[in-house]
C-alpha positions as CSV (number, residue, x, y, z in Angstrom):
1,M,-86.0,281.1,117.5
2,D,-86.5,278.4,114.8
3,V,-89.9,277.3,113.8
4,L,-89.8,274.0,115.6
5,E,-88.9,275.8,118.9
6,A,-91.7,278.3,118.3
7,I,-94.2,275.4,117.8
8,S,-93.0,273.4,120.8
9,T,-92.9,276.4,123.2
10,R,-96.0,278.3,122.0
11,R,-98.6,278.5,124.8
12,S,-101.8,280.4,125.2
13,V,-101.0,283.7,126.9
14,R,-103.9,285.3,128.7
15,I,-102.1,287.9,130.9
16,F,-100.4,290.8,129.2
17,K,-98.3,293.8,130.1
18,S,-99.8,297.1,129.3
19,E,-97.1,298.2,126.8
20,P,-98.3,298.6,123.2
21,V,-97.2,296.3,120.4
22,G,-95.5,298.4,117.7
23,G,-96.9,298.7,114.2
24,D,-93.8,297.0,112.7
25,L,-94.5,293.9,114.8
26,V,-98.2,294.0,113.9
27,E,-97.2,294.0,110.3
28,R,-94.8,291.1,110.8
29,L,-97.7,289.1,112.4
30,L,-100.0,289.9,109.5
31,T,-97.3,289.1,106.9
32,A,-96.9,285.7,108.6
33,A,-100.7,285.2,108.5
34,M,-100.8,286.0,104.8
35,E,-98.1,283.4,104.1
36,A,-100.5,280.6,105.3
37,P,-101.6,278.0,102.8
38,S,-105.1,278.2,101.4
39,A,-107.3,276.1,99.2
40,G,-106.5,276.8,95.5
41,N,-104.3,279.7,96.7
42,E,-107.5,281.7,97.3
43,A,-106.2,283.6,100.3
44,P,-109.7,284.7,101.4
45,W,-108.6,286.4,104.5
46,H,-109.0,289.9,105.8
47,F,-107.8,291.2,109.3
48,V,-109.3,293.7,111.6
49,V,-106.5,295.2,113.8
50,V,-107.9,296.4,117.1
51,T,-106.0,298.8,119.3
52,E,-108.6,301.2,120.7
53,K,-109.3,300.5,124.3
54,R,-113.0,301.2,124.0
55,L,-113.3,298.4,121.4
56,L,-111.0,296.0,123.3
57,E,-113.2,296.4,126.4
58,K,-116.3,295.3,124.4
59,I,-114.8,292.0,123.2
60,P,-115.5,289.9,126.3
61,Y,-119.2,290.8,126.0
62,I,-119.3,289.4,122.5
63,N,-117.1,286.4,123.3
64,P,-117.4,285.2,126.9
65,N,-114.2,283.0,126.4
66,A,-112.1,286.1,125.8
67,P,-112.0,288.0,129.1
68,M,-108.3,288.7,128.5
69,A,-109.1,290.7,125.4
70,K,-109.9,293.9,127.4
71,R,-106.4,293.8,128.9
72,A,-104.5,293.0,125.8
73,P,-103.0,296.0,123.9
74,L,-103.8,294.5,120.6
75,G,-106.4,292.2,119.0
76,I,-106.6,290.7,115.5
77,L,-109.9,289.5,114.1
78,V,-109.3,286.9,111.4
79,C,-112.0,287.1,108.8
80,A,-112.8,285.6,105.4
81,D,-114.3,287.2,102.3
82,L,-116.7,284.7,100.8
83,L,-116.5,286.5,97.5
84,L,-112.9,285.2,97.2
85,E,-113.8,281.6,97.7
86,K,-112.9,279.2,95.0
87,F,-113.7,276.1,97.0
88,P,-116.8,276.7,99.2
89,G,-116.3,276.0,102.9
90,N,-112.5,275.9,102.8
91,W,-112.3,279.5,104.1
92,V,-112.6,277.9,107.6
93,L,-109.4,276.0,107.1
94,D,-107.6,278.8,105.4
95,C,-108.4,281.2,108.3
96,A,-107.3,278.6,110.8
97,A,-103.9,278.3,109.1
98,A,-103.6,282.1,109.0
99,A,-104.5,282.2,112.7
100,Q,-101.9,279.6,113.6
101,N,-99.3,281.5,111.7
102,I,-100.1,284.6,113.8
103,L,-99.7,282.6,117.0
104,L,-96.4,281.1,115.9
105,A,-95.1,284.5,114.7
106,A,-96.1,286.1,118.0
107,R,-94.1,283.4,119.9
108,G,-91.1,283.9,117.6
109,L,-91.2,287.7,118.2
110,G,-91.4,287.3,122.0
111,L,-95.1,288.3,122.1
112,G,-97.9,286.3,123.7
113,A,-101.2,285.5,122.1
114,V,-104.3,283.3,122.5
115,W,-106.8,281.9,120.0
116,T,-110.4,282.6,120.9
117,G,-113.0,281.1,118.7
118,V,-115.7,283.1,116.9
119,Y,-117.0,280.9,114.1
120,P,-119.3,278.9,114.2
121,E,-121.0,280.6,117.2
122,K,-123.7,282.8,115.5
123,S,-124.1,285.2,118.5
124,R,-120.3,285.8,118.5
125,M,-120.2,286.2,114.7
126,D,-123.1,288.7,114.9
127,G,-121.5,290.6,117.7
128,F,-118.2,291.0,115.8
129,R,-120.1,291.9,112.7
130,S,-121.9,294.7,114.5
131,L,-118.9,296.0,116.5
132,F,-116.6,296.3,113.5
133,G,-119.2,297.0,110.7
134,L,-118.3,293.9,108.7
135,P,-120.0,293.6,105.3
136,E,-122.3,290.6,104.8
137,N,-119.7,288.7,102.7
138,I,-117.1,288.9,105.5
139,M,-117.1,286.0,107.9
140,P,-115.4,286.5,111.3
141,H,-113.5,283.4,112.2
142,T,-111.1,283.9,115.1
143,Y,-110.2,286.7,117.5
144,I,-106.6,286.8,118.8
145,P,-105.6,289.0,121.7
146,V,-101.9,289.8,121.5
147,G,-99.4,291.5,123.8
148,W,-96.2,291.3,125.7
149,P,-96.6,288.4,128.1
150,A,-96.7,289.1,131.8
151,S,-95.1,285.7,132.3
152,N,-94.0,282.9,130.0
153,P,-96.0,279.7,130.6
154,K,-93.8,276.6,130.8
155,A,-93.6,274.5,127.6
156,Q,-95.0,271.0,127.9
157,D,-94.2,267.9,125.9
158,R,-97.5,267.0,124.2
159,F,-96.1,264.2,122.0
160,N,-98.3,261.1,122.4
161,R,-97.4,257.9,120.5
162,E,-100.9,256.4,121.2
163,R,-102.3,259.0,118.8
164,I,-100.1,257.8,115.9
165,H,-101.2,254.9,113.7
166,K,-98.9,253.5,111.0
167,N,-100.3,252.3,107.7
168,A,-103.7,251.4,109.4
169,W,-105.7,252.4,112.4
170,Q,-104.3,249.5,114.5
171,G,-100.8,250.0,113.2
172,E,-98.5,250.9,116.0
173,W,-95.9,253.7,115.7
174,P,-92.3,252.6,116.6
């Protein structure tokens, strides 16, 4: 699958088969994440790979928007190390780019995944900090449940010309 196909067919997958995701595939997801662009090439990210059922089952209590996490065989918590920041505040963008790469790589590998927000919700951040013993300088950003999709949601055409402005706000795209 080429990158444009992965982008256009990627969908949030919330229902997973129970089969585990092999370590080689997890490493490929994390390799893709670490290839993301970052401000000043600071690459501030760290990743917590979650496979233990007892931990996966606790995620929905921390993040109410992640009920699917307890049924996914894998979760990836995308974090930033503030001590690695060269440009304060850009860790949020850097981690978002890494998370998107995970989602696209998952699609390309035949896996399903869904982005669930952690930052900037303080209660969620505190919950993930506590559950995984994150040091104070580590900021949890996004939690991504990953697994083999139980079904493949249909791709939708999301292109919208009305959202494109050429040369000025009122400029119309051809």
